[in-house]
N, C-alpha and C positions, 0 to 999 in steps of 0.2 A: 478322526484324524485332526491334525494338530493345526492349533490355530497358525495364522501367520503374522509374526511378529513384526509388528511396525512400528519404525521410531520415529517420531519427528523433531526436529532439531529446529528451534531458530533461536534468538536473540535480543531482536526490536521490535518497538511496539507495533510499527507496520506488517512487517512477520507474522505478530499474534496474532490481532487480526484475523488476518487471511488464513490462518491455519488454525485457530478456533475453532470452525464447522467443523473441522475434515478430523479435531483429532476429538470431539461431539460422534462426529458420524462413525469412525472409528471403533470408539466404546460399546456403539452402543449395534454393530455391526457381529456377529453369528462366527463369521469366519476369520476375525482378525481381533489380536491383542495388542493393543494402542499403551505403547510406551513413552514418553517424555520428556527430552530433555530441554532446559534451554541457555543458554552462555551468561544471557544479559549481558550481552554487549553494552545494551539500554537499560539500565535496575529500575528505574521508577516508576517508569512510564509503561515498561513490561510487566512490572509486580500490578500496574492498573489493570492493563486488559484481564493478565489472568484473572486475577478477582472479581471481575463485569461477569466472565463466562465460566469460573467457577473449573479453572483448570487447575489441578497439583503435579509440578515437574516429579516424575520421577527421579530426575535426577539432574542439581541447577550446578552449574559449574560460575554463577558470580565473581565474574571476571573483568566488570566492570573497574574503571580506574578515573583520576581528574585528567582532565586534557591527554584522553589514551590515545594512541599513534595511532595509525590503518596496520600498522609491522607487529605492535605488541598487542590490539584485538587480538590478527590470524597466530599471531604463534599462542598466547591464551586458549584458544578454542581446541588451536589441533593440542596443545597436548594435555587439555583434559579432556576430547574427548575420544583419546587413543584409550585412556582408561575405562570410558564411559564402555567403546562399545566391547574391549574385552571382556567388561563385567554382566554387560544384556546380552550378550553377543544376537543381534535383531536375525530376521530373512531379510529385511530393504530398510534403506534409511530417506526418508523425505525429507526434502530440502524448501525451502522457498525464495521464488525469486530471486534477487541479485545484490543482498549485505554480504559482507566478510565474516558473519557465522557461515551463511548459505555457502559459501564458497570451501569454509574451510572445515564445512562438514560433508562435502562432496568429496572433497581431497581425504579426508581419515576414510572414511568411509572404502573409498579405494584402495586404498594400505590394507584396507582390511578384507583387499576381499567381498566388501558387501555391496548388492548394487545399489544405484542411487535412483528413487522417485526426485525428477525436480517440478515443484510446482509453478504455474505461473513460469516455460518457458518459452525461450522463443522470440520477448521482446530484443527490441534490436533499433539503435542509433545511429551504430556503424563507425562512431566517434569514438576513439577508444578512452577519450578524456571528457569526457561529454554523457551523460552523467557518469564520476569519477567520484567510487572506484566502480558505481555499479555496472559499465556499461563489458568490462574485463570479468568482475565478476559470474556474467552470470552465460558470456558467452564459455570462460572455460569449465563454468557446471554443467556447462549445457553436453560439452567433451566428453565428461568421467559420466551423466547418469546415463542408465536405462532404460528408462520412462520416462518420457517428454511431456509433461501435460499443460499441452498451449490454452490458453484461452481463449483466441479466437484462431480461423482460417489461415490469416496473414501471418499469425506468429508462427504458425505450422507450414507456410512455406518460407519463412526466414530459417529455420532448419532446415530445412530442403536445401536450401542454396547453401547450407554447410555442409550438407552432405549424411547430415543428420534427418532417417528418414525411416528407419524400422522403429518399433516401441510410442511413435508418436499416437495424443490423443488430444485432438480438438475436445474442452472439457468445458467452457466457462472458465467465470473466475471464482474464488471462492470471496471474492469479497460481498459479492452478492450475494449470499446467503450469507453470510454473519449481519445485515441490512436486514435480514426481517428475522432475523434475532434481539434487534437491538433498539428499533422505530419503532416509536408507543404513542398512538395521540395523547396521551393523560398526560406522558412524561411528564416531570417534573425536574428542572436544574437545582442544581447542587448549587454553582455557582453563583457569587452574590450580583457580581453585574449582570450575567446573561440573566434574575431574576429581573433584575427592573428595569429590561429592553421588552419595548411594546410592537411585537411583530407583527402589526393589527396596523398602527399607528404611524410607524416606521418603515422603512430599505433596509435592511441589515443586510450588509456586506461579508461574508467570510472570506480571512485574509490570514496564507500562511506562506509561510519564507524561508527558508530554511537552509537549499540543495549547496553543496560546500561551493558549484563552481558559479554559485551567485554571487561569492564572496566581495567582498570592494566594490566600485561604481552601480556594477548592475542591482546589489541588495542596497544601496540611496537610491539611486533612479526607480526602485520599485516604491521606499519609501516617500520620497517625491510626488510619487505620481496622485496615491492612493491620499496628503497632504493638499494637493490641488482637488480631487474630486471632492474634499472633505467641503473645502470651503466654499465649492461651488455648487453642493445641493445639500440645502441645511436639513432634508428631510433621510439623510442616508448615514444610519449610524453603519460603523468597518465596528469588525469584532477581530479579532489578532491572535491566535492563543500563540503566544513565543515559544520557540522552540530553548531548549535547553541548553542550548552554544553558547558560550559568553558572549561569543562574537556577534551572534546572531541576537539576544541581549539590548548588551550598547548599544547596536548600528537603532532600533526599535525606537530606544529608547531616547537615542540622541535628537530621533528623526520624526520622532511621532506620539512620544510622551506628551503630558498636558494639555491633552486635546480632547475634550468632554465627549466628542463624540466620535473617538479614537479609541477605543478599549482594547487595551495590551494586559491581557489575561492569563495567566497559569497553563498548560498544557491541557487540555480536557483529557481527560477518558471520552473513550471508545461512543460509550451508549452516548456521552451528552453530547458529543464531536456528532454522532449521525444524527441527531434529533436535532443541533441547532443545522444541519444542512436540512432538515426535510423544511423548515422554518423560516430559514432564508431565502434572499431572491434573488442572491450572482453569490458565485464564488473565484476569487483571481487566487492561483497559486500556484505552486512549482512543483506541489505535490505528482507524485502518478498514483498512488491509489485515490487523490479524489477526485481524479479525471476517471473512473471506472463507478464510483459510487454515486457523484451526482447526477449519470441519468438515470440510475435506477429510483431517483427522487424528483425526476423532471425540473434540475436547477442548471443552469447556463452555466460553461468553466472557462473563465479567461486563464491558457497557462501562461506563469512567467518565468519561462524560457524561451532559448530560439530554440531550440525542435525536442522534439515528444515522440517517444519508441510507441507511445500510444495513439497513433492513426490515425484507428475507428473510428474514433467519437470524433474528427477531426471531418471523417468524411461521412458518418452519422448526422455531422451538424449541433454535437449535442456543447461541443467544446470548440473552440480560436486562440491560436496561440496570436498572441500577443506580445509575446517578446520582454527582453530588459530595459527595451527604450521608453520615456520617460511619454515624453509624447504619443507613442503607439499605443501603450497601457492608458491611457487617457482618452483618446479616440476612440477605442474600441466599447471604455466603460461609459460612456458617454450617449456611446448609440444604441445599450442597453437599457441605460434610465431616460434615452429621450423615447425610443422608437419603439412601440407596445409592441408592435409585428417583427419585428427583427427580436423581442425578447420569447414572444411565445411560436417563434420558427425553433431556437434552441430549445425553450424546456417544453415542447413536446415532441422533438423527435424519437426517435427509437434507441432503447439499447443496446448497443454491440457488444456488451460484457458477460452477460448469465441470466440466468432463470431461476436462480435460488438451489438449482440440483449440480452441479457442480460437483460439490463431494460425494455424492451419491457414482459418477460417470468415474470417478477415480479410484475409488474403492473395486465399481466394475473392473477397470483395468487390472487394478492389482490383483485378482483373484484370478485373472487371463495369464497372469505371467507370471502366477503360482501352480494353473494348471488347474483351477476348481472352477472353473467355469469354460467352455468354448468362445464361449461370442465376449469380446468387448464393449464396451458404451455404445447407444449411439452415439452420434458427437454432436456436441449444443449446434444451434443452426438460428443466429441473431436474427 
């Protein structure tokens, strides 16, 4: 019996991190032939992940351009993927999450009448402009997909409210699979500034802030909050791997540059980021992925956004929604710096996002879809 030809399509660093363990699982499975196509919507940051996880794409569209627009990313992805699918003829295309690559991959597969599997399906804020453009990318992908790999029961319920009930599997999140591959007790940092940090003597706060909806006053508020906290706590060091976006870099340097306890560093490789997370005291972020990764490592998270499509972590107690107002961010951070019980309550909460077996569940669902097994996977239960 021929193997199922499974093409994974991704283009950004976060997608690559979460698809990497699935790619490896597909390569090791006896029932699947793995084909990898990257759009390189993010070039440099994508390549770092590919190297660390030892993934060699079969197709590389290399679409990235300086100051690229969303329309251009989508247009070039559609055009490039059209040729790739014509050549590769996969049995199913897997896309991840909510990027422009995700939507373009799903739409091109639909044009070729190839079924689509949506990894990390069912996340919603119900605000089409926040996160932008991610909310509409994932909703539109959900309308196209035949298989929906929902991380949590809530994500499954979100899909059901949109009358998407067939082909839905609660699998957990592949990012937990990825962390199991990268975090090591004897890990040695390569970044020069990270090498100088004493994680035993100082409390280290990991900061990430880069979302488009935070551009302008919200980003400035976040920076002012970090500066205020730095002045108030001499034992706290802030590490901010600054996104390559020119706006983000200019803003971070303007408001946070020149402070010896605020380390503005280049974006980290995935293994350095995961191991920094494992060693830090607290995470402040507007990233979606970090909200899922941190619970596996016992780290409290303050989300620097007005809403989150990952409410499970808030309900589990691992995450608090801090918003984008300086006073709110400072107040919640102070509570975690000053109140040991409040910190412990967040650090010891149960991870609602996965157990490290998500990739195996996805492959079992694919095998069932193509008639290679009778039953689908047992659903993930947190």
